[in-house]
N, C-alpha and C positions, 0 to 999 in steps of 0.2 A: 602217270605212274602212281601217284599218291592215292587216287581213287581205287585203283586195282588192289593195292595193298589193304585198304580199308575193307573192301568187299571180301577179300580172302580172309582177313582177320575175323570178320563177322561170320563167315561160313564155318571156319574152324571152331569159333566159339559156340556156334549152334550145335555142331557135332559133339563137342565135349559136354555141353549141357544136356543134350538128348541121351548120351551114354550114361551120364551121372544120375539120371532119373530112373534108370532100370534097377529093380530091386537087388539083383545079384551084384551089381556094381556098387550100390549103396553099401552093402555089407563089406565089400573089399575096401571102400574108402574109409568107413568107420574103423575097420581093423587097422588100416595104415595110420590113421590119425591117433588111435590108441597107442600104437607102437612108438610113434614120434613123441607123444606126451610122456610116456614112460621113460624114454631115453633122456628127455630134457629134465625130468624130475629126478633121475638117478634110480628109478625103480627097477630097471632091467639089468643093472650091473651085478655081476656075480659076487 
């Protein structure tokens, strides 16, 4: 059972990695990171 979990985790990791390499997804990721950084620094509060 342990080997199956590892294989599944590697497969899911590869899918996430492949999606993250696409340009339109990179823009979404950068935007999300910016929002989180602004929230943590207090820049987004009214």
